N, CA and C atoms of all chains as a GROMACS GRO file, in nm:
protein
  609
    1MET      N    1  16.543   7.248  -3.154
    1MET     CA    2  16.573   7.354  -3.250
    1MET      C    3  16.661   7.295  -3.360
    2ARG      N    4  16.629   7.329  -3.482
    2ARG     CA    5  16.703   7.272  -3.595
    2ARG      C    6  16.801   7.376  -3.650
    3PHE      N    7  16.928   7.347  -3.630
    3PHE     CA    8  17.031   7.437  -3.681
    3PHE      C    9  17.158   7.357  -3.708
    4ILE      N   10  17.245   7.415  -3.786
    4ILE     CA   11  17.375   7.351  -3.816
    4ILE      C   12  17.486   7.452  -3.786
    5ILE      N   13  17.581   7.410  -3.707
    5ILE     CA   14  17.696   7.496  -3.678
    5ILE      C   15  17.785   7.503  -3.801
    6VAL      N   16  17.818   7.623  -3.844
    6VAL     CA   17  17.905   7.642  -3.961
    6VAL      C   18  18.017   7.739  -3.919
    7GLY      N   19  18.098   7.782  -4.012
    7GLY     CA   20  18.199   7.884  -3.985
    7GLY      C   21  18.308   7.838  -3.890
    8GLY      N   22  18.362   7.936  -3.816
    8GLY     CA   23  18.477   7.909  -3.730
    8GLY      C   24  18.449   7.807  -3.621
    9ALA      N   25  18.329   7.809  -3.565
    9ALA     CA   26  18.297   7.712  -3.459
    9ALA      C   27  18.295   7.570  -3.516
   10ALA      N   28  18.246   7.556  -3.639
   10ALA     CA   29  18.248   7.424  -3.703
   10ALA      C   30  18.393   7.381  -3.725
   11ALA      N   31  18.477   7.477  -3.764
   11ALA     CA   32  18.619   7.447  -3.782
   11ALA      C   33  18.680   7.401  -3.650
   12THR      N   34  18.642   7.466  -3.540
   12THR     CA   35  18.690   7.424  -3.407
   12THR      C   36  18.647   7.280  -3.380
   13ALA      N   37  18.523   7.249  -3.410
   13ALA     CA   38  18.474   7.112  -3.386
   13ALA      C   39  18.560   7.011  -3.461
   14HIS      N   40  18.609   7.050  -3.577
   14HIS     CA   41  18.690   6.957  -3.658
   14HIS      C   42  18.838   6.958  -3.618
   15GLY      N   43  18.875   7.049  -3.525
   15GLY     CA   44  19.012   7.048  -3.476
   15GLY      C   45  19.095   7.168  -3.515
   16SER      N   46  19.032   7.272  -3.568
   16SER     CA   47  19.105   7.393  -3.604
   16SER      C   48  19.165   7.458  -3.480
   17ALA      N   49  19.280   7.522  -3.497
   17ALA     CA   50  19.346   7.588  -3.384
   17ALA      C   51  19.322   7.738  -3.388
   18ARG      N   52  19.233   7.784  -3.474
   18ARG     CA   53  19.213   7.928  -3.490
   18ARG      C   54  19.112   7.981  -3.390
   19LEU      N   55  19.132   8.108  -3.353
   19LEU     CA   56  19.042   8.172  -3.257
   19LEU      C   57  18.923   8.230  -3.332
   20THR      N   58  18.804   8.191  -3.293
   20THR     CA   59  18.685   8.251  -3.352
   20THR      C   60  18.607   8.320  -3.241
   21GLN      N   61  18.540   8.429  -3.277
   21GLN     CA   62  18.475   8.511  -3.173
   21GLN      C   63  18.324   8.496  -3.174
   22ASP      N   64  18.271   8.432  -3.278
   22ASP     CA   65  18.125   8.424  -3.283
   22ASP      C   66  18.080   8.284  -3.318
   23LEU      N   67  17.952   8.264  -3.304
   23LEU     CA   68  17.892   8.135  -3.339
   23LEU      C   69  17.806   8.157  -3.462
   24ASP      N   70  17.838   8.087  -3.570
   24ASP     CA   71  17.760   8.097  -3.694
   24ASP      C   72  17.673   7.973  -3.706
   25ILE      N   73  17.545   7.995  -3.725
   25ILE     CA   74  17.458   7.879  -3.747
   25ILE      C   75  17.368   7.903  -3.867
   26VAL      N   76  17.339   7.796  -3.939
   26VAL     CA   77  17.236   7.799  -4.043
   26VAL      C   78  17.113   7.736  -3.980
   27TYR      N   79  17.003   7.810  -3.982
   27TYR     CA   80  16.883   7.765  -3.912
   27TYR      C   81  16.773   7.727  -4.010
   28ASP      N   82  16.693   7.632  -3.967
   28ASP     CA   83  16.577   7.590  -4.046
   28ASP      C   84  16.470   7.698  -4.035
   29ARG      N   85  16.415   7.738  -4.150
   29ARG     CA   86  16.321   7.851  -4.149
   29ARG      C   87  16.175   7.808  -4.142
   30SER      N   88  16.150   7.688  -4.098
   30SER     CA   89  16.009   7.650  -4.078
   30SER      C   90  15.954   7.733  -3.962
   31PRO      N   91  15.824   7.768  -3.968
   31PRO     CA   92  15.768   7.856  -3.863
   31PRO      C   93  15.789   7.802  -3.722
   32GLU      N   94  15.775   7.670  -3.705
   32GLU     CA   95  15.790   7.617  -3.569
   32GLU      C   96  15.934   7.629  -3.520
   33ASN      N   97  16.029   7.616  -3.614
   33ASN     CA   98  16.169   7.630  -3.573
   33ASN      C   99  16.204   7.775  -3.543
   34LEU      N  100  16.145   7.867  -3.619
   34LEU     CA  101  16.171   8.009  -3.591
   34LEU      C  102  16.122   8.043  -3.450
   35ALA      N  103  16.008   7.987  -3.413
   35ALA     CA  104  15.954   8.013  -3.279
   35ALA      C  105  16.050   7.957  -3.173
   36ARG      N  106  16.106   7.839  -3.200
   36ARG     CA  107  16.202   7.779  -3.105
   36ARG      C  108  16.328   7.866  -3.094
   37LEU      N  109  16.373   7.914  -3.207
   37LEU     CA  110  16.493   7.998  -3.209
   37LEU      C  111  16.471   8.125  -3.127
   38VAL      N  112  16.356   8.186  -3.146
   38VAL     CA  113  16.323   8.308  -3.071
   38VAL      C  114  16.318   8.277  -2.922
   39ARG      N  115  16.254   8.165  -2.886
   39ARG     CA  116  16.246   8.128  -2.743
   39ARG      C  117  16.385   8.105  -2.684
   40ALA      N  118  16.474   8.045  -2.763
   40ALA     CA  119  16.608   8.014  -2.713
   40ALA      C  120  16.693   8.140  -2.696
   41LEU      N  121  16.677   8.236  -2.788
   41LEU     CA  122  16.766   8.353  -2.786
   41LEU      C  123  16.715   8.470  -2.703
   42THR      N  124  16.584   8.485  -2.696
   42THR     CA  125  16.527   8.604  -2.630
   42THR      C  126  16.580   8.628  -2.488
   43PRO      N  127  16.593   8.525  -2.403
   43PRO     CA  128  16.644   8.553  -2.268
   43PRO      C  129  16.785   8.612  -2.267
   44HIS      N  130  16.856   8.598  -2.378
   44HIS     CA  131  16.995   8.645  -2.384
   44HIS      C  132  17.007   8.781  -2.454
   45GLN      N  133  16.893   8.848  -2.469
   45GLN     CA  134  16.888   8.986  -2.520
   45GLN      C  135  16.962   9.005  -2.653
   46PRO      N  136  16.918   8.934  -2.756
   46PRO     CA  137  16.982   8.952  -2.886
   46PRO      C  138  16.957   9.092  -2.942
   47TYR      N  139  17.060   9.147  -3.005
   47TYR     CA  140  17.050   9.282  -3.063
   47TYR      C  141  17.138   9.285  -3.187
   48LEU      N  142  17.108   9.374  -3.277
   48LEU     CA  143  17.186   9.383  -3.401
   48LEU      C  144  17.328   9.427  -3.370
   49ARG      N  145  17.424   9.347  -3.410
   49ARG     CA  146  17.564   9.378  -3.380
   49ARG      C  147  17.608   9.500  -3.460
   50GLY      N  148  17.672   9.593  -3.392
   50GLY     CA  149  17.724   9.712  -3.460
   50GLY      C  150  17.621   9.822  -3.478
   51ALA      N  151  17.497   9.794  -3.444
   51ALA     CA  152  17.393   9.897  -3.458
   51ALA      C  153  17.394   9.989  -3.337
   52PRO      N  154  17.355  10.115  -3.355
   52PRO     CA  155  17.351  10.204  -3.239
   52PRO      C  156  17.248  10.155  -3.138
   53PRO      N  157  17.273  10.178  -3.010
   53PRO     CA  158  17.177  10.132  -2.910
   53PRO      C  159  17.045  10.206  -2.922
   54GLY      N  160  16.939  10.140  -2.878
   54GLY     CA  161  16.809  10.206  -2.874
   54GLY      C  162  16.722  10.186  -2.996
   55LEU      N  163  16.770  10.110  -3.095
   55LEU     CA  164  16.685  10.085  -3.212
   55LEU      C  165  16.569   9.992  -3.170
   56PRO      N  166  16.456  10.006  -3.234
   56PRO     CA  167  16.341   9.922  -3.194
   56PRO      C  168  16.352   9.780  -3.251
   57PHE      N  169  16.465   9.716  -3.227
   57PHE     CA  170  16.484   9.580  -3.277
   57PHE      C  171  16.427   9.480  -3.178
   58HIS      N  172  16.347   9.390  -3.231
   58HIS     CA  173  16.290   9.287  -3.145
   58HIS      C  174  16.298   9.157  -3.222
   59LEU      N  175  16.371   9.061  -3.167
   59LEU     CA  176  16.384   8.932  -3.236
   59LEU      C  177  16.258   8.850  -3.212
   60ASP      N  178  16.176   8.841  -3.314
   60ASP     CA  179  16.058   8.756  -3.306
   60ASP      C  180  16.040   8.686  -3.442
   61VAL      N  181  15.939   8.603  -3.450
   61VAL     CA  182  15.920   8.525  -3.573
   61VAL      C  183  15.899   8.618  -3.693
   62ALA      N  184  15.823   8.725  -3.673
   62ALA     CA  185  15.797   8.818  -3.784
   62ALA      C  186  15.928   8.879  -3.835
   63THR      N  187  16.016   8.915  -3.742
   63THR     CA  188  16.145   8.973  -3.781
   63THR      C  189  16.226   8.872  -3.861
   64LEU      N  190  16.228   8.748  -3.811
   64LEU     CA  191  16.306   8.644  -3.882
   64LEU      C  192  16.248   8.618  -4.020
   65LEU      N  193  16.117   8.624  -4.032
   65LEU     CA  194  16.054   8.600  -4.162
   65LEU      C  195  16.084   8.712  -4.261
   66ARG      N  196  16.100   8.834  -4.209
   66ARG     CA  197  16.127   8.949  -4.296
   66ARG      C  198  16.272   8.952  -4.346
   67GLY      N  199  16.360   8.883  -4.274
   67GLY     CA  200  16.501   8.882  -4.313
   67GLY      C  201  16.549   8.742  -4.343
   68LEU      N  202  16.678   8.728  -4.359
   68LEU     CA  203  16.735   8.595  -4.387
   68LEU      C  204  16.858   8.571  -4.299
   69ASN      N  205  16.953   8.662  -4.309
   69ASN     CA  206  17.075   8.649  -4.229
   69ASN      C  207  17.084   8.763  -4.129
   70PHE      N  208  17.118   8.729  -4.005
   70PHE     CA  209  17.121   8.828  -3.897
   70PHE      C  210  17.253   8.817  -3.822
   71THR      N  211  17.323   8.929  -3.807
   71THR     CA  212  17.443   8.928  -3.723
   71THR      C  213  17.405   8.993  -3.591
   72LEU      N  214  17.410   8.912  -3.486
   72LEU     CA  215  17.358   8.956  -3.357
   72LEU      C  216  17.466   8.952  -3.250
   73THR      N  217  17.445   9.036  -3.150
   73THR     CA  218  17.522   9.025  -3.028
   73THR      C  219  17.423   8.986  -2.919
   74SER      N  220  17.472   8.925  -2.813
   74SER     CA  221  17.382   8.884  -2.706
   74SER      C  222  17.463   8.874  -2.577
   75LYS      N  223  17.394   8.851  -2.467
   75LYS     CA  224  17.465   8.838  -2.339
   75LYS      C  225  17.559   8.717  -2.341
   76LEU      N  226  17.530   8.621  -2.428
   76LEU     CA  227  17.614   8.501  -2.436
   76LEU      C  228  17.733   8.520  -2.531
   77GLY      N  229  17.724   8.623  -2.614
   77GLY     CA  230  17.830   8.644  -2.713
   77GLY      C  231  17.767   8.675  -2.848
   78ASP      N  232  17.851   8.677  -2.950
   78ASP     CA  233  17.803   8.712  -3.084
   78ASP      C  234  17.754   8.588  -3.157
   79VAL      N  235  17.637   8.602  -3.216
   79VAL     CA  236  17.575   8.490  -3.287
   79VAL      C  237  17.531   8.538  -3.424
   80ASP      N  238  17.570   8.465  -3.527
   80ASP     CA  239  17.523   8.496  -3.662
   80ASP      C  240  17.424   8.389  -3.705
   81LEU      N  241  17.306   8.433  -3.744
   81LEU     CA  242  17.202   8.342  -3.790
   81LEU      C  243  17.194   8.351  -3.942
   82PHE      N  244  17.215   8.240  -4.006
   82PHE     CA  245  17.210   8.240  -4.153
   82PHE      C  246  17.094   8.155  -4.202
   83GLY      N  247  17.010   8.216  -4.284
   83GLY     CA  248  16.906   8.139  -4.352
   83GLY      C  249  16.967   8.061  -4.466
   84GLU      N  250  17.072   8.120  -4.524
   84GLU     CA  251  17.144   8.056  -4.635
   84GLU      C  252  17.290   8.101  -4.631
   85ILE      N  253  17.377   8.015  -4.682
   85ILE     CA  254  17.517   8.057  -4.696
   85ILE      C  255  17.563   8.031  -4.840
   86ALA      N  256  17.660   8.111  -4.883
   86ALA     CA  257  17.714   8.098  -5.019
   86ALA      C  258  17.772   7.958  -5.038
   87GLY      N  259  17.738   7.898  -5.149
   87GLY     CA  260  17.795   7.767  -5.180
   87GLY      C  261  17.731   7.652  -5.106
   88GLY      N  262  17.636   7.682  -5.019
   88GLY     CA  263  17.578   7.574  -4.939
   88GLY      C  264  17.426   7.574  -4.937
   89GLY      N  265  17.367   7.692  -4.955
   89GLY     CA  266  17.222   7.701  -4.950
   89GLY      C  267  17.170   7.707  -4.807
   90GLY      N  268  17.050   7.656  -4.790
   90GLY     CA  269  16.985   7.664  -4.659
   90GLY      C  270  16.998   7.536  -4.580
   91TYR      N  271  16.922   7.530  -4.473
   91TYR     CA  272  16.931   7.417  -4.380
   91TYR      C  273  16.910   7.283  -4.452
   92ALA      N  274  16.805   7.275  -4.534
   92ALA     CA  275  16.773   7.147  -4.599
   92ALA      C  276  16.884   7.102  -4.692
   93ASN      N  277  16.951   7.200  -4.757
   93ASN     CA  278  17.062   7.165  -4.846
   93ASN      C  279  17.184   7.116  -4.768
   94LEU      N  280  17.203   7.172  -4.650
   94LEU     CA  281  17.325   7.142  -4.574
   94LEU      C  282  17.310   7.020  -4.482
   95GLU      N  283  17.187   6.990  -4.442
   95GLU     CA  284  17.166   6.882  -4.345
   95GLU      C  285  17.231   6.749  -4.388
   96PRO      N  286  17.221   6.711  -4.516
   96PRO     CA  287  17.286   6.584  -4.556
   96PRO      C  288  17.438   6.587  -4.541
   97HIS      N  289  17.495   6.706  -4.529
   97HIS     CA  290  17.642   6.719  -4.519
   97HIS      C  291  17.685   6.746  -4.375
   98ALA      N  292  17.592   6.736  -4.283
   98ALA     CA  293  17.624   6.768  -4.143
   98ALA      C  294  17.653   6.641  -4.065
   99ILE      N  295  17.730   6.659  -3.959
   99ILE     CA  296  17.758   6.547  -3.869
   99ILE      C  297  17.699   6.581  -3.732
  100SER      N  298  17.668   6.477  -3.658
  100SER     CA  299  17.611   6.498  -3.524
  100SER      C  300  17.725   6.504  -3.423
  101ILE      N  301  17.724   6.606  -3.339
  101ILE     CA  302  17.825   6.616  -3.234
  101ILE      C  303  17.754   6.638  -3.100
  102GLU      N  304  17.822   6.604  -2.992
  102GLU     CA  305  17.764   6.632  -2.861
  102GLU      C  306  17.845   6.741  -2.794
  103LEU      N  307  17.775   6.846  -2.752
  103LEU     CA  308  17.841   6.959  -2.687
  103LEU      C  309  17.772   6.988  -2.557
  104PHE      N  310  17.841   6.972  -2.447
  104PHE     CA  311  17.786   7.004  -2.316
  104PHE      C  312  17.651   6.938  -2.292
  105GLY      N  313  17.645   6.812  -2.331
  105GLY     CA  314  17.526   6.733  -2.305
  105GLY      C  315  17.415   6.748  -2.408
  106VAL      N  316  17.440   6.826  -2.512
  106VAL     CA  317  17.337   6.848  -2.614
  106VAL      C  318  17.388   6.796  -2.749
  107ARG      N  319  17.305   6.719  -2.818
  107ARG     CA  320  17.344   6.674  -2.952
  107ARG      C  321  17.303   6.781  -3.053
  108CYS      N  322  17.394   6.816  -3.139
  108CYS     CA  323  17.360   6.915  -3.241
  108CYS      C  324  17.433   6.881  -3.371
  109LEU      N  325  17.398   6.951  -3.474
  109LEU     CA  326  17.459   6.925  -3.605
  109LEU      C  327  17.569   7.026  -3.634
  110CYS      N  328  17.671   6.976  -3.698
  110CYS     CA  329  17.785   7.061  -3.736
  110CYS      C  330  17.818   7.027  -3.881
  111LEU      N  331  17.848   7.127  -3.960
  111LEU     CA  332  17.877   7.101  -4.101
  111LEU      C  333  18.001   7.010  -4.114
  112GLY      N  334  17.992   6.910  -4.198
  112GLY     CA  335  18.103   6.817  -4.220
  112GLY      C  336  18.222   6.887  -4.283
  113LEU      N  337  18.337   6.827  -4.266
  113LEU     CA  338  18.463   6.892  -4.308
  113LEU      C  339  18.468   6.922  -4.457
  114ASP      N  340  18.429   6.826  -4.541
  114ASP     CA  341  18.436   6.850  -4.687
  114ASP      C  342  18.347   6.967  -4.728
  115LYS      N  343  18.226   6.970  -4.672
  115LYS     CA  344  18.133   7.078  -4.709
  115LYS      C  345  18.178   7.211  -4.652
  116LEU      N  346  18.237   7.206  -4.534
  116LEU     CA  347  18.287   7.329  -4.473
  116LEU      C  348  18.395   7.391  -4.562
  117ILE      N  349  18.484   7.307  -4.614
  117ILE     CA  350  18.588   7.356  -4.705
  117ILE      C  351  18.522   7.415  -4.830
  118GLU      N  352  18.422   7.344  -4.880
  118GLU     CA  353  18.353   7.388  -5.003
  118GLU      C  354  18.287   7.525  -4.984
  119VAL      N  355  18.219   7.545  -4.872
  119VAL     CA  356  18.151   7.674  -4.854
  119VAL      C  357  18.251   7.786  -4.825
  120LYS      N  358  18.361   7.751  -4.761
  120LYS     CA  359  18.465   7.853  -4.738
  120LYS      C  360  18.522   7.898  -4.873
  121ARG      N  361  18.540   7.801  -4.962
  121ARG     CA  362  18.590   7.836  -5.095
  121ARG      C  363  18.488   7.922  -5.170
  122ALA      N  364  18.361   7.885  -5.155
  122ALA     CA  365  18.256   7.958  -5.226
  122ALA      C  366  18.244   8.101  -5.175
  123ALA      N  367  18.275   8.121  -5.047
  123ALA     CA  368  18.266   8.257  -4.990
  123ALA      C  369  18.365   8.350  -5.061
  124GLY      N  370  18.477   8.292  -5.106
  124GLY     CA  371  18.571   8.368  -5.190
  124GLY      C  372  18.641   8.482  -5.120
  125ARG      N  373  18.650   8.476  -4.986
  125ARG     CA  374  18.714   8.586  -4.915
  125ARG      C  375  18.863   8.554  -4.896
  126PRO      N  376  18.949   8.653  -4.923
  126PRO     CA  377  19.094   8.627  -4.906
  126PRO      C  378  19.126   8.576  -4.766
  127LYS      N  379  19.056   8.628  -4.664
  127LYS     CA  380  19.089   8.587  -4.526
  127LYS      C  381  19.060   8.439  -4.501
  128ASP      N  382  18.980   8.378  -4.587
  128ASP     CA  383  18.947   8.236  -4.568
  128ASP      C  384  19.054   8.142  -4.624
  129LEU      N  385  19.149   8.196  -4.702
  129LEU     CA  386  19.248   8.107  -4.764
  129LEU      C  387  19.328   8.030  -4.659
  130GLU      N  388  19.369   8.102  -4.553
  130GLU     CA  389  19.444   8.035  -4.445
  130GLU      C  390  19.358   7.931  -4.376
  131VAL      N  391  19.230   7.966  -4.359
  131VAL     CA  392  19.137   7.873  -4.292
  131VAL      C  393  19.120   7.747  -4.376
  132ILE      N  394  19.104   7.767  -4.507
  132ILE     CA  395  19.087   7.652  -4.597
  132ILE      C  396  19.210   7.563  -4.591
  133ALA      N  397  19.327   7.625  -4.592
  133ALA     CA  398  19.451   7.547  -4.586
  133ALA      C  399  19.455   7.465  -4.457
  134GLU      N  400  19.415   7.525  -4.347
  134GLU     CA  401  19.417   7.451  -4.220
  134GLU      C  402  19.318   7.335  -4.224
  135LEU      N  403  19.200   7.360  -4.281
  135LEU     CA  404  19.099   7.253  -4.290
  135LEU      C  405  19.147   7.140  -4.381
  136VAL      N  406  19.215   7.176  -4.489
  136VAL     CA  407  19.272   7.074  -4.578
  136VAL      C  408  19.378   6.993  -4.502
  137ALA      N  409  19.458   7.062  -4.420
  137ALA     CA  410  19.560   6.991  -4.340
  137ALA      C  411  19.494   6.895  -4.241
  138ILE      N  412  19.383   6.938  -4.182
  138ILE     CA  413  19.310   6.850  -4.090
  138ILE      C  414  19.261   6.725  -4.165
  139ARG      N  415  19.210   6.748  -4.285
  139ARG     CA  416  19.161   6.634  -4.365
  139ARG      C  417  19.277   6.541  -4.402
  140GLU      N  418  19.390   6.600  -4.438
  140GLU     CA  419  19.507   6.517  -4.471
  140GLU      C  420  19.550   6.435  -4.350
  141GLY      N  421  19.540   6.497  -4.231
  141GLY     CA  422  19.579   6.427  -4.108
  141GLY      C  423  19.490   6.309  -4.076
  142ARG      N  424  19.366   6.315  -4.126
  142ARG     CA  425  19.270   6.206  -4.101
  142ARG      C  426  19.289   6.091  -4.199
  143ALA      N  427  19.350   6.122  -4.313
  143ALA     CA  428  19.360   6.020  -4.419
  143ALA      C  429  19.452   5.906  -4.380
  144MET      N  430  18.635   6.954  -6.233
  144MET     CA  431  18.729   6.891  -6.139
  144MET      C  432  18.661   6.882  -6.002
  145PRO      N  433  18.664   6.764  -5.937
  145PRO     CA  434  18.601   6.755  -5.805
  145PRO      C  435  18.664   6.854  -5.707
  146ALA      N  436  18.581   6.904  -5.613
  146ALA     CA  437  18.627   7.008  -5.520
  146ALA      C  438  18.753   6.966  -5.444
  147ARG      N  439  18.757   6.841  -5.398
  147ARG     CA  440  18.870   6.796  -5.316
  147ARG      C  441  19.002   6.803  -5.396
  148VAL      N  442  18.996   6.758  -5.521
  148VAL     CA  443  19.116   6.760  -5.605
  148VAL      C  444  19.158   6.905  -5.630
  149GLU      N  445  19.057   6.991  -5.648
  149GLU     CA  446  19.084   7.132  -5.674
  149GLU      C  447  19.164   7.195  -5.559
  150GLU      N  448  19.119   7.166  -5.434
  150GLU     CA  449  19.189   7.222  -5.319
  150GLU      C  450  19.331   7.168  -5.309
  151GLU      N  451  19.343   7.038  -5.338
  151GLU     CA  452  19.473   6.975  -5.319
  151GLU      C  453  19.573   7.019  -5.425
  152THR      N  454  19.523   7.071  -5.538
  152THR     CA  455  19.616   7.113  -5.643
  152THR      C  456  19.622   7.265  -5.656
  153ASP      N  457  19.534   7.335  -5.585
  153ASP     CA  458  19.532   7.480  -5.593
  153ASP      C  459  19.664   7.535  -5.536
  154PRO      N  460  19.742   7.603  -5.620
  154PRO     CA  461  19.874   7.649  -5.572
  154PRO      C  462  19.864   7.748  -5.455
  155VAL      N  463  19.757   7.825  -5.452
  155VAL     CA  464  19.742   7.922  -5.341
  155VAL      C  465  19.720   7.846  -5.211
  156ILE      N  466  19.631   7.748  -5.215
  156ILE     CA  467  19.605   7.668  -5.094
  156ILE      C  468  19.732   7.591  -5.055
  157ARG      N  469  19.801   7.537  -5.154
  157ARG     CA  470  19.925   7.463  -5.124
  157ARG      C  471  20.026   7.557  -5.056
  158ALA      N  472  20.032   7.682  -5.102
  158ALA     CA  473  20.126   7.778  -5.043
  158ALA      C  474  20.088   7.804  -4.897
  159TYR      N  475  19.960   7.821  -4.871
  159TYR     CA  476  19.916   7.845  -4.732
  159TYR      C  477  19.936   7.721  -4.646
  160LEU      N  478  19.925   7.604  -4.707
  160LEU     CA  479  19.940   7.480  -4.631
  160LEU      C  480  20.079   7.471  -4.565
  161ALA      N  481  20.178   7.527  -4.633
  161ALA     CA  482  20.314   7.522  -4.580
  161ALA      C  483  20.323   7.595  -4.446
  162GLY      N  484  20.234   7.693  -4.425
  162GLY     CA  485  20.240   7.771  -4.302
  162GLY      C  486  20.151   7.719  -4.190
  163VAL      N  487  20.081   7.610  -4.216
  163VAL     CA  488  19.990   7.557  -4.113
  163VAL      C  489  20.071   7.487  -4.004
  164ASP      N  490  20.042   7.522  -3.879
  164ASP     CA  491  20.110   7.458  -3.766
  164ASP      C  492  20.042   7.325  -3.735
  165ARG      N  493  20.099   7.218  -3.788
  165ARG     CA  494  20.035   7.086  -3.773
  165ARG      C  495  20.052   7.030  -3.632
  166THR      N  496  20.145   7.086  -3.555
  166THR     CA  497  20.158   7.037  -3.416
  166THR      C  498  20.030   7.070  -3.338
  167LEU      N  499  19.974   7.189  -3.364
  167LEU     CA  500  19.849   7.227  -3.296
  167LEU      C  501  19.734   7.138  -3.342
  168LEU      N  502  19.734   7.106  -3.470
  168LEU     CA  503  19.626   7.022  -3.524
  168LEU      C  504  19.633   6.881  -3.465
  169ARG      N  505  19.755   6.829  -3.451
  169ARG     CA  506  19.771   6.695  -3.392
  169ARG      C  507  19.725   6.696  -3.247
  170LYS      N  508  19.757   6.804  -3.177
  170LYS     CA  509  19.715   6.818  -3.036
  170LYS      C  510  19.562   6.820  -3.029
  171ASN      N  511  19.501   6.898  -3.116
  171ASN     CA  512  19.354   6.907  -3.116
  171ASN      C  513  19.288   6.776  -3.156
  172ALA      N  514  19.355   6.702  -3.247
  172ALA     CA  515  19.297   6.576  -3.292
  172ALA      C  516  19.284   6.477  -3.177
  173ALA      N  517  19.368   6.494  -3.075
  173ALA     CA  518  19.363   6.403  -2.960
  173ALA      C  519  19.254   6.442  -2.861
  174LEU      N  520  19.191   6.559  -2.881
  174LEU     CA  521  19.086   6.606  -2.790
  174LEU      C  522  18.948   6.565  -2.839
  175SER      N  523  18.853   6.560  -2.748
  175SER     CA  524  18.713   6.541  -2.789
  175SER      C  525  18.662   6.674  -2.843
  176VAL      N  526  18.548   6.671  -2.912
  176VAL     CA  527  18.490   6.794  -2.966
  176VAL      C  528  18.464   6.893  -2.851
  177GLU      N  529  18.411   6.841  -2.742
  177GLU     CA  530  18.380   6.929  -2.628
  177GLU      C  531  18.509   6.993  -2.571
  178GLU      N  532  18.614   6.913  -2.563
  178GLU     CA  533  18.742   6.968  -2.514
  178GLU      C  534  18.796   7.076  -2.609
  179ARG      N  535  18.772   7.059  -2.737
  179ARG     CA  536  18.817   7.161  -2.833
  179ARG      C  537  18.742   7.293  -2.808
  180PHE      N  538  18.613   7.283  -2.777
  180PHE     CA  539  18.535   7.404  -2.750
  180PHE      C  540  18.575   7.467  -2.618
  181LEU      N  541  18.604   7.385  -2.517
  181LEU     CA  542  18.649   7.440  -2.388
  181LEU      C  543  18.780   7.515  -2.407
  182GLN      N  544  18.868   7.459  -2.489
  182GLN     CA  545  18.996   7.524  -2.519
  182GLN      C  546  18.974   7.657  -2.590
  183LEU      N  547  18.880   7.657  -2.686
  183LEU     CA  548  18.848   7.781  -2.758
  183LEU      C  549  18.795   7.886  -2.660
  184MET      N  550  18.708   7.845  -2.569
  184MET     CA  551  18.650   7.940  -2.473
  184MET      C  552  18.759   7.999  -2.383
  185GLU      N  553  18.857   7.918  -2.344
  185GLU     CA  554  18.970   7.968  -2.264
  185GLU      C  555  19.048   8.072  -2.344
  186LEU      N  556  19.069   8.041  -2.470
  186LEU     CA  557  19.144   8.131  -2.558
  186LEU      C  558  19.069   8.264  -2.576
  187GLN      N  559  18.936   8.255  -2.588
  187GLN     CA  560  18.855   8.376  -2.602
  187GLN      C  561  18.865   8.462  -2.475
  188ARG      N  562  18.866   8.394  -2.358
  188ARG     CA  563  18.880   8.467  -2.232
  188ARG      C  564  19.015   8.539  -2.226
  189LEU      N  565  19.118   8.468  -2.269
  189LEU     CA  566  19.253   8.527  -2.268
  189LEU      C  567  19.257   8.649  -2.361
  190ALA      N  568  19.198   8.633  -2.480
  190ALA     CA  569  19.197   8.744  -2.577
  190ALA      C  570  19.123   8.864  -2.519
  191ALA      N  571  19.012   8.838  -2.450
  191ALA     CA  572  18.934   8.947  -2.390
  191ALA      C  573  19.015   9.017  -2.281
  192GLU      N  574  19.087   8.939  -2.201
  192GLU     CA  575  19.170   8.999  -2.094
  192GLU      C  576  19.281   9.084  -2.153
  193LEU      N  577  19.342   9.034  -2.260
  193LEU     CA  578  19.450   9.111  -2.324
  193LEU      C  579  19.396   9.242  -2.380
  194ARG      N  580  19.278   9.234  -2.443
  194ARG     CA  581  19.218   9.357  -2.499
  194ARG      C  582  19.189   9.457  -2.388
  195SER      N  583  19.136   9.405  -2.276
  195SER     CA  584  19.100   9.496  -2.168
  195SER      C  585  19.226   9.553  -2.104
  196ALA      N  586  19.335   9.476  -2.097
  196ALA     CA  587  19.462   9.527  -2.042
  196ALA      C  588  19.516   9.640  -2.130
  197VAL      N  589  19.503   9.626  -2.260
  197VAL     CA  590  19.551   9.730  -2.352
  197VAL      C  591  19.468   9.857  -2.334
  198ARG      N  592  19.337   9.840  -2.312
  198ARG     CA  593  19.250   9.957  -2.292
  198ARG      C  594  19.285  10.029  -2.163
  199LEU      N  595  19.321   9.952  -2.058
  199LEU     CA  596  19.354  10.013  -1.928
  199LEU      C  597  19.486  10.087  -1.934
  200ASP      N  598  19.576  10.040  -2.019
  200ASP     CA  599  19.708  10.102  -2.030
  200ASP      C  600  19.724  10.155  -2.173
  201PRO      N  601  19.684  10.281  -2.196
  201PRO     CA  602  19.688  10.334  -2.333
  201PRO      C  603  19.829  10.341  -2.390
  202THR      N  604  19.932  10.331  -2.305
  202THR     CA  605  20.068  10.336  -2.359
  202THR      C  606  20.113  10.201  -2.411
  203ALA      N  607  20.035  10.096  -2.378
  203ALA     CA  608  20.075   9.960  -2.419
  203ALA      C  609  20.057   9.943  -2.568
   0.00000   0.00000   0.00000
């Protein structure tokens, strides 16, 4: 499955001390990858986060093709699927800025620190200012 | 102006930088990526327990 970890989980990978509650990923929207994503998530009962129960939501390739960004809850926890993010674009735009990490025996991509700071800035949310400062401190610590 | 220089000179970011707890960052820098995620998962469990304790005791 082709995806890049972004957001708070990516910050954790880089050494952030902040608590994040969800997993944000930017996913490749090629049809074969959408099918892989559906196969990976379906056993964990993905559902629209914050939506009333009982809606006829079904995560399948057609649903993913009709939308772009999805905020989901699942038996594993909350997962946000982004087709694109502000300041970063989609999977193909972000892949050159991603680093490979190993998590629990699986190699996956995580957005690199410089790009993570850039997209946090582009998001323009006041709550991200503290996060950006922490990421800048992490970068300073590496220098 | 390149993005990196912008962040380093942005007075708002500089102001927030003063409040960053670098002791935690140094501790995390010594961990592997997987250990950082295990630590996060422990913290999430703790947060969930605290939330549930508050729900059980409405006076808390």
